[in-house]
C-alpha positions as CSV (number, residue, x, y, z in Angstrom):
1,M,119.0,113.9,86.3
2,R,120.6,115.7,89.3
3,F,121.2,119.1,89.8
4,P,123.5,121.4,91.9
5,G,120.2,122.9,93.1
6,I,116.8,123.9,92.9
7,R,116.5,127.6,91.8
8,G,112.9,127.5,91.8
9,F,110.2,127.4,90.1
10,A,111.4,127.3,86.0
11,L,114.5,125.2,86.8
12,L,112.1,122.2,88.5
13,T,109.8,122.8,84.8
14,A,113.0,122.0,83.1
15,A,113.3,118.9,85.6
16,V,109.8,118.0,84.9
17,L,109.0,118.3,81.7
18,G,112.1,116.7,81.1
19,A,110.6,113.3,83.1
20,G,108.2,113.3,80.7
21,L,105.3,114.0,83.9
22,G,103.6,116.8,82.1
23,A,102.5,119.9,83.7
24,A,105.0,121.3,87.1
25,P,104.5,121.3,90.3
26,S,103.5,124.5,92.2
27,A,106.6,126.4,93.2
28,T,105.8,126.5,96.6
29,A,105.7,122.8,96.6
30,A,109.3,122.2,95.5
31,E,111.4,124.9,95.8
32,N,113.8,123.5,98.7
33,P,117.9,123.6,98.2
34,A,118.6,119.9,97.2
35,A,122.4,120.8,97.4
36,T,122.1,122.7,101.1
37,C,118.9,119.9,102.1
38,S,120.4,116.5,103.9
39,V,117.0,115.4,104.4
40,A,116.4,116.1,100.4
41,Q,119.5,113.9,100.0
42,Q,118.5,111.1,101.9
43,M,115.3,110.4,100.1
44,I,117.2,110.8,96.5
45,T,119.6,108.0,98.0
46,A,116.5,105.9,99.8
47,G,114.6,106.4,95.8
48,D,117.5,105.7,93.6
49,Y,118.4,102.8,95.7
50,W,114.8,100.6,95.7
51,V,114.3,101.6,91.9
52,A,117.7,100.3,90.7
53,N,117.3,97.2,93.1
54,G,114.0,96.7,94.5
55,T,111.6,93.5,93.5
56,N,108.5,93.1,91.5
57,L,108.1,96.5,90.6
58,A,105.6,96.6,88.3
59,A,103.0,95.2,89.9
60,N,99.8,98.4,90.6
61,D,99.3,96.6,94.5
62,W,99.5,98.4,97.4
63,Q,102.9,97.8,97.6
64,N,104.0,100.2,94.6
65,A,101.6,102.3,95.3
66,T,102.3,103.6,99.0
67,F,106.4,103.7,97.1
68,H,105.1,105.5,94.1
69,V,102.8,108.2,96.3
70,G,106.5,108.5,98.2
71,N,108.5,109.0,95.4
72,L,105.9,112.0,93.9
73,A,106.4,113.4,96.9
74,L,110.7,113.1,96.8
75,V,110.2,114.9,92.8
76,R,107.8,117.7,94.9
77,T,110.2,118.0,97.7
78,T,113.9,117.7,95.7
79,G,112.5,119.0,92.5
80,V,114.3,115.8,91.3
81,S,113.0,112.4,89.1
82,N,113.9,108.8,89.0
83,H,111.7,108.7,85.8
84,K,109.7,105.6,87.3
85,T,106.4,106.4,88.3
86,L,104.8,107.5,85.2
87,P,106.0,104.4,83.5
88,W,104.5,102.5,86.5
89,A,100.9,103.8,85.7
90,E,101.4,104.1,81.7
91,A,102.2,100.5,82.3
92,N,98.8,99.1,84.7
93,R,97.0,101.6,81.8
94,Y,95.8,103.8,85.0
95,L,93.7,100.4,86.2
96,L,93.3,99.3,89.8
97,Q,93.5,95.7,90.7
98,T,90.2,94.1,90.7
99,D,89.2,90.2,91.5
100,P,84.8,89.9,91.1
101,K,84.9,88.2,94.5
102,T,86.3,91.0,96.2
103,P,85.1,94.1,94.2
104,Y,85.9,97.0,96.7
105,F,88.4,95.5,98.1
106,P,90.7,97.8,99.8
107,D,94.2,96.7,99.3
108,F,93.2,96.7,95.2
109,E,92.0,100.5,95.2
110,A,95.9,101.9,96.9
111,A,97.0,102.9,93.5
112,G,94.4,105.1,93.3
113,E,96.5,107.0,95.0
114,A,99.1,107.5,93.1
115,Y,97.3,107.7,89.8
116,L,96.0,110.8,91.8
117,D,99.2,112.7,92.1
118,L,99.7,112.4,89.1
119,Y,97.0,113.9,87.6
120,T,96.8,116.8,90.8
121,Y,101.1,117.6,90.4
122,F,102.3,116.3,87.5
123,H,99.5,115.4,84.2
124,P,96.1,116.7,84.7
125,D,94.8,114.1,81.9
126,P,91.3,113.1,82.6
127,P,91.8,109.1,81.8
128,I,94.2,108.7,84.6
129,L,91.4,109.2,87.1
130,A,88.7,107.4,85.2
131,D,88.8,103.7,86.6
132,L,89.8,105.4,90.2
133,R,86.8,107.2,89.3
134,K,84.1,104.5,88.2
135,R,85.1,102.1,91.0
136,V,84.9,104.8,93.9
137,D,81.2,105.4,92.9
138,D,80.1,102.1,92.1
139,E,80.9,101.8,95.6
140,V,79.5,104.3,97.3
141,A,76.2,103.5,95.6
142,T,76.5,100.2,97.4
143,V,77.3,101.9,100.5
144,Q,74.1,104.0,100.1
145,Q,72.6,100.0,100.6
146,G,73.6,99.8,103.6
147,K,77.2,97.6,102.7
148,T,78.9,99.6,104.6
149,S,81.8,96.5,105.9
150,Y,84.7,97.2,103.5
151,W,86.8,98.7,105.5
152,N,87.0,95.8,107.9
153,Y,91.1,96.1,108.8
154,V,92.8,99.0,109.7
155,D,95.5,99.7,106.9
156,A,92.1,99.9,104.4
157,L,92.2,103.5,105.8
158,N,94.8,104.4,103.9
159,M,94.5,102.3,100.9
160,A,91.3,103.9,100.1
161,M,89.9,106.8,102.3
162,P,92.7,109.4,101.0
163,S,91.3,108.4,97.3
164,F,87.6,108.8,98.2
165,A,88.4,112.3,100.1
166,R,90.2,113.5,97.4
167,I,87.7,112.7,94.5
168,G,85.1,113.6,96.3
169,V,86.4,117.2,96.7
170,L,87.3,116.9,93.1
171,D,84.1,116.6,91.9
172,N,82.0,118.3,94.7
173,N,80.1,115.2,95.1
174,A,78.7,115.7,98.8
175,A,77.4,111.6,98.4
176,D,81.2,110.1,98.0
177,L,82.5,112.0,101.2
178,A,79.6,111.1,102.5
179,A,80.2,107.3,102.0
180,M,83.4,107.6,103.4
181,A,82.0,108.8,106.7
182,K,79.8,105.3,107.0
183,L,82.8,103.6,106.4
184,F,84.8,105.3,108.6
185,R,82.6,104.7,111.3
186,Y,81.4,101.1,110.7
187,T,86.1,100.5,111.0
188,E,86.0,102.8,114.2
189,K,82.8,101.9,115.6
190,Q,81.4,98.6,114.4
191,A,84.3,96.3,112.8
192,G,85.0,93.3,115.3
193,G,81.5,94.0,117.3
194,H,83.3,97.2,119.2
195,G,85.4,98.9,116.7
196,L,89.0,98.6,115.5
197,F,89.5,102.3,117.5
198,N,90.6,102.1,121.5
199,E,88.9,105.2,123.1
200,L,91.0,104.7,126.2
201,T,94.5,104.2,124.7
202,G,93.9,106.3,121.5
203,L,95.3,103.4,119.2
204,W,93.5,101.3,116.5
205,Y,93.5,97.4,116.8
206,R,94.4,95.4,113.7
207,D,91.3,93.4,112.8
208,A,88.7,91.8,114.1
209,H,91.3,89.3,115.5
210,Y,92.6,91.7,118.1
211,V,89.9,93.3,119.7
212,G,90.5,93.3,123.5
213,T,93.9,91.9,123.2
214,G,96.2,94.9,124.0
215,T,98.1,94.3,120.8
216,F,98.0,97.5,119.0
217,W,100.7,96.9,116.3
218,S,102.9,100.2,114.7
219,R,102.5,99.4,110.9
220,G,98.7,99.1,111.5
221,N,98.5,102.6,113.5
222,G,100.7,103.9,110.9
223,W,98.3,103.1,107.6
224,A,95.6,104.7,110.5
225,I,97.5,108.1,110.9
226,S,99.1,108.6,107.6
227,A,95.5,108.7,105.9
228,L,93.7,110.9,108.6
229,A,97.4,113.2,107.2
230,K,95.8,113.3,104.2
231,V,92.0,112.8,104.1
232,L,92.6,116.2,106.7
233,Q,94.6,118.1,103.9
234,V,92.2,118.0,102.1
235,L,88.8,117.9,103.4
236,P,86.9,121.3,103.4
237,A,86.8,123.0,107.0
238,S,82.7,122.7,106.9
239,D,82.3,118.5,106.2
240,P,80.3,117.2,109.1
241,S,82.7,114.3,109.9
242,R,86.0,116.5,109.6
243,A,85.9,117.4,113.2
244,E,85.6,113.7,114.4
245,Y,88.8,112.4,111.8
246,L,90.6,114.8,113.1
247,R,89.5,114.5,116.9
248,V,91.1,111.3,116.5
249,F,94.1,112.4,114.7
250,K,95.4,114.5,117.7
251,K,94.4,111.6,120.2
252,M,96.7,109.2,118.8
253,A,99.5,111.7,117.9
254,S,99.4,112.4,121.9
255,T,99.5,108.3,122.5
256,L,102.5,108.0,119.9
257,R,104.5,110.4,121.5
258,L,104.3,109.4,124.8
259,V,105.1,105.2,123.8
260,Q,108.2,106.4,121.7
261,R,111.0,104.4,122.5
262,P,114.4,106.3,123.3
263,D,116.3,105.8,119.8
264,G,113.3,107.4,118.0
265,F,111.7,104.0,116.7
266,W,107.9,103.0,117.6
267,N,108.4,99.3,118.3
268,S,106.3,96.7,116.2
269,S,103.7,96.4,119.1
270,L,102.8,99.9,120.3
271,L,102.6,98.9,123.4
272,N,104.4,96.1,124.4
273,P,108.1,96.9,124.3
274,F,109.3,93.1,125.1
275,D,106.8,91.7,121.9
276,H,108.9,91.5,118.9
277,A,111.6,94.4,120.4
278,G,114.1,96.1,118.2
279,P,113.4,99.4,116.0
280,E,110.4,98.8,113.1
281,S,110.9,101.5,110.4
282,S,107.5,101.6,108.6
283,G,105.4,101.8,111.3
284,T,107.7,104.6,112.8
285,A,108.1,106.4,108.6
286,M,104.1,106.6,108.7
287,F,104.5,107.9,112.1
288,T,106.4,110.8,111.5
289,Y,104.5,111.7,108.4
290,G,101.5,112.3,110.4
291,I,102.8,113.7,113.0
292,A,105.3,116.0,111.2
293,W,102.0,116.7,109.5
294,G,100.1,118.0,111.9
295,I,102.8,120.8,113.0
296,N,103.2,122.1,109.5
297,A,99.5,122.6,109.0
298,G,99.1,123.9,113.0
299,I,97.2,121.4,113.9
300,L,99.6,119.6,116.4
301,D,101.7,122.0,118.5
302,A,105.4,122.6,117.6
303,A,107.2,122.5,121.3
304,R,105.5,119.7,122.1
305,Y,106.0,117.6,119.3
306,Q,108.9,118.2,116.9
307,P,111.0,116.1,119.6
308,T,109.0,113.7,118.5
309,V,109.5,115.1,114.8
310,T,113.5,115.2,115.5
311,K,114.1,111.8,117.4
312,A,111.9,109.9,114.7
313,W,113.7,111.3,111.0
314,N,117.2,110.8,113.2
315,A,116.7,107.3,113.8
316,L,114.6,107.1,110.5
317,S,117.9,109.0,108.6
318,T,121.2,107.4,110.6
319,K,120.4,103.2,111.0
320,A,117.3,102.8,109.2
321,L,119.1,104.3,105.7
322,Q,122.2,102.8,105.2
323,P,124.9,103.7,103.1
324,S,124.2,102.0,100.0
325,G,120.5,103.5,100.3
326,L,118.5,100.7,101.5
327,V,116.1,101.9,103.7
328,G,116.3,98.5,106.6
329,Y,114.4,97.3,109.5
330,V,111.0,97.1,107.8
331,Q,108.4,94.7,109.2
332,P,107.8,91.9,106.4
333,V,104.3,92.0,105.0
334,G,102.0,90.3,107.5
335,G,98.6,91.3,110.0
336,S,100.8,91.0,113.3
337,P,103.0,92.2,114.8
338,A,107.4,91.2,113.8
339,T,110.9,91.5,114.4
340,A,112.7,93.9,111.6
341,K,115.8,92.9,110.6
342,K,118.5,95.7,109.3
343,T,117.5,94.0,105.8
344,D,114.7,93.9,105.3
345,T,112.6,96.2,103.3
346,A,109.8,96.8,101.1
347,A,108.3,99.3,98.6
348,Y,106.1,100.2,101.0
349,G,108.6,100.9,103.9
350,V,110.4,103.1,101.1
351,G,107.8,104.5,100.5
352,A,106.9,105.8,104.0
353,F,110.5,106.6,104.7
354,L,110.0,109.7,101.4
355,L,106.2,110.7,102.6
356,A,108.0,111.4,106.2
357,G,111.0,112.9,104.3
358,Q,108.1,115.5,102.4
359,Q,107.4,116.9,106.3
360,V,110.1,116.7,107.8
361,A,112.1,118.7,104.6
362,K,108.9,121.6,105.3
363,L,110.5,121.8,108.8
364,T,114.3,122.1,108.1
365,P,115.1,124.9,107.7
366,A,118.1,124.3,106.0
367,C,115.8,122.9,103.0
368,Q,113.6,126.1,102.4
369,P,113.5,127.9,99.9
370,A,116.5,131.3,99.7
């Protein structure tokens, strides 16, 4: 389904209902004129390529979860649906992955964020959240018993933290938010002996293996700033841990602005331009998403940070995004910096690109409603 333009809420409603997604998103989320908004067109091109050519599209894993969170951001931004996310969620029966040996492994919880987006913006049917809600409830009970070390690698923040925040707010459940704060504090201050957040640099180590090494992985830090942006979007001002989340978010943004490459990307190893030098788009897209959201939310100063976002989106949309629609230079799955090639792509890289586009579109005059 393609439209010559987005003419307000009525047209979007028809598009979304035609896609079988259920209730339409709010008008303010999706009145961007797709015909004149280059960001919207770039998002559509990237999404279309992945759903036509991507690999392992069925699994309810963290990679596909990241894509589908971005894919729903695409629908909300452009009013155009490729009709893939709802069937994916339905085929997986809105379930999370599980393993009895590691029942609260954060990667297994990532699909919950996509289910929350379906529920919140398109299809508010309670069964969508049943498995996620049970997982959070069960995990919170163990946190209250003193088990706080589940988030012992930085990626875990994005895999699990947004769902904890959103379920806690949705259910008005202070216990969920308190457990989230304890889990975050472990990651920040205790994992690896002294915590994964390095106060001197304002960056995160990936896991205990890297604590004290000086290696700060781009995508690992991308997961962290994305998680914080998503949590800050929903967390009430009265939450006792909000100030700490905001402090870390701002400190990260300040450092990231300084270490951005001249070409707009960030290096795979953030502080060492000689370690796997070259473009890396997944971390770059996550930084773009987080920093652009910070500007849109009035948290980050536009005069200082807008050039960072502009350079980053130019790199993503003119070099990472290729004419075919392939989003390249995505570092392959792994727990450490690595070189990314032009042809390297993955679901999480495309999803991060789409999320970045959502926030960049909000900063782009040509993408605003007439």
